[in-house]
Backbone bond lengths (Angstrom), bond angles and torsions (degrees), N, CA, C in turn:
res aa  C-N    CA-C-N  psi(-1)  N-CA   C-N-CA  omega(-1)  CA-C   N-CA-C  phi
1 X - - - 1.449 - - 1.522 107.90 -
2 X 1.298 117.83 107.89 1.454 122.96 -174.79 1.522 113.67 -60.39
3 X 1.301 118.77 -35.76 1.462 121.07 -174.73 1.521 113.01 -70.92
4 X 1.315 117.81 -6.43 1.460 121.28 -178.62 1.520 112.62 -93.80
5 X 1.306 118.75 -11.49 1.455 120.51 -177.02 1.520 110.71 -60.27
6 X 1.311 114.50 141.02 1.469 122.25 177.62 1.518 113.52 62.33
7 X 1.295 118.22 21.16 1.456 121.57 176.07 1.510 108.24 -110.65
8 X 1.311 117.17 177.63 1.451 121.12 -178.60 1.527 109.39 -50.59
9 X 1.322 116.06 128.35 1.454 120.58 -176.72 1.524 110.92 -54.89
10 X 1.316 116.72 131.79 1.465 125.54 175.79 1.524 114.88 75.12
11 X 1.297 119.89 -0.76 1.462 121.23 179.55 1.523 109.85 -130.44
12 X 1.319 115.06 129.74 1.457 120.14 176.68 1.522 109.13 -98.65
13 X 1.281 115.86 143.93 1.452 120.28 178.62 1.516 110.07 -89.24
14 X 1.305 114.70 156.89 1.467 119.06 -178.80 1.523 110.49 -70.83
15 X 1.303 113.97 126.97 1.452 122.56 172.13 1.529 106.36 -151.96
16 X 1.298 116.76 -178.15 1.468 119.82 -174.70 1.541 111.74 -62.11
17 X 1.312 116.94 -44.02 1.468 120.87 -178.69 1.533 111.24 -63.35
18 X 1.319 116.91 -47.58 1.458 120.36 -179.72 1.521 111.56 -69.80
19 X 1.317 118.12 -32.55 1.464 121.47 176.47 1.522 111.51 -63.30
20 X 1.329 116.06 -40.97 1.465 120.65 178.53 1.531 110.49 -66.40
21 X 1.319 116.47 -40.15 1.459 120.38 178.25 1.523 110.80 -65.08
22 X 1.325 116.68 -44.01 1.465 120.47 177.56 1.525 111.01 -60.15
23 X 1.315 118.13 -41.01 1.470 121.18 179.88 1.531 110.76 -59.66
24 X 1.330 117.00 -38.30 1.473 120.15 177.23 1.527 110.91 -66.23
25 X 1.342 115.51 -45.62 1.468 119.22 178.43 1.525 111.38 -61.69
26 X 1.321 116.17 -41.75 1.461 120.48 -178.26 1.529 110.38 -63.28
27 X 1.319 116.32 -42.12 1.463 120.51 178.63 1.532 110.46 -60.64
28 X 1.306 116.76 -45.14 1.466 120.02 178.45 1.526 111.12 -64.81
29 X 1.315 117.51 -41.14 1.467 121.76 -178.65 1.522 111.41 -63.76
30 X 1.319 117.05 -38.30 1.469 120.79 -178.38 1.523 112.19 -66.83
31 X 1.311 117.12 -18.79 1.470 121.27 178.49 1.525 112.43 -81.39
32 X 1.315 116.45 -16.92 1.461 121.08 -178.33 1.522 110.66 -78.12
33 X 1.307 116.17 143.63 1.462 122.10 179.23 1.525 109.40 -105.35
34 X 1.318 115.93 144.26 1.462 122.59 176.19 1.528 113.76 59.12
35 X 1.347 116.20 32.53 1.460 121.95 177.01 1.524 107.84 -135.77
36 X 1.318 115.87 137.55 1.467 120.60 174.37 1.520 107.67 -116.67
37 X 1.303 116.68 121.60 1.458 121.66 175.62 1.525 107.11 -100.47
38 X 1.309 116.28 123.66 1.458 118.67 -177.80 1.505 111.97 -154.07
39 X 1.310 114.64 -174.89 1.450 121.07 179.98 1.514 112.25 73.17
40 X 1.319 115.06 -161.61 1.461 120.40 -176.21 1.521 112.58 -59.83
41 X 1.296 116.96 -46.06 1.461 120.31 -177.50 1.519 111.88 -75.67
42 X 1.311 116.68 -45.91 1.460 120.56 -176.28 1.514 114.63 -69.29
43 X 1.325 117.24 -28.00 1.463 120.70 179.02 1.520 111.45 -103.49
44 X 1.322 116.17 1.02 1.461 123.62 174.19 1.525 112.15 53.20
45 X 1.338 115.28 47.07 1.462 119.51 175.78 1.521 109.39 -154.82
46 X 1.305 114.68 160.44 1.454 120.23 -179.70 1.517 109.68 -78.39
47 X 1.314 116.30 134.42 1.459 123.17 174.34 1.520 108.14 -128.54
48 X 1.323 118.46 140.28 1.455 120.14 162.71 1.519 105.19 -68.55
49 X 1.314 117.13 154.94 1.467 120.47 -172.55 1.523 112.47 -58.73
50 X 1.324 118.52 -37.96 1.465 119.19 -179.90 1.517 111.49 -63.74
51 X 1.317 116.78 -36.79 1.471 120.40 178.29 1.528 111.28 -72.66
52 X 1.325 117.01 -34.00 1.471 120.71 177.27 1.523 110.36 -64.06
53 X 1.323 116.24 -42.39 1.468 120.30 178.94 1.517 110.76 -66.91
54 X 1.320 117.39 -42.98 1.467 121.11 177.95 1.528 110.65 -59.90
55 X 1.321 116.96 -43.86 1.465 120.80 179.03 1.527 111.09 -61.62
56 X 1.337 117.54 -42.21 1.462 121.48 178.28 1.510 111.50 -62.79
57 X 1.322 116.53 -42.89 1.464 119.87 179.11 1.520 111.48 -63.66
58 X 1.330 116.80 -41.30 1.465 120.82 179.02 1.522 111.95 -65.73
59 X 1.338 116.62 -40.83 1.466 120.00 -179.83 1.512 112.90 -67.17
60 X 1.318 117.12 -30.29 1.468 120.06 -176.53 1.525 112.89 -96.75
61 X 1.313 117.59 -2.42 1.453 119.96 178.94 1.519 109.82 -61.73
62 X 1.302 116.70 129.67 1.457 121.26 177.73 1.520 114.85 90.04
63 X 1.328 118.03 -4.20 1.461 120.05 177.77 1.517 109.06 -76.57
64 X 1.324 116.15 134.68 1.460 121.19 179.98 1.495 111.15 -119.63
């Protein structure tokens, strides 16, 4: 991914190219059943760890 060069190692920043790629991943993820994609990888964005945990808790709230 060219837009990631010289940026924080292992994390791509939001730009038009990465936004388009995320939209494709999100569309595919929404088709999956009984799977929750979340956190840094699943939401395709950088999170500090406290925010990643909060997001996971919010996504799983109400699951039985």
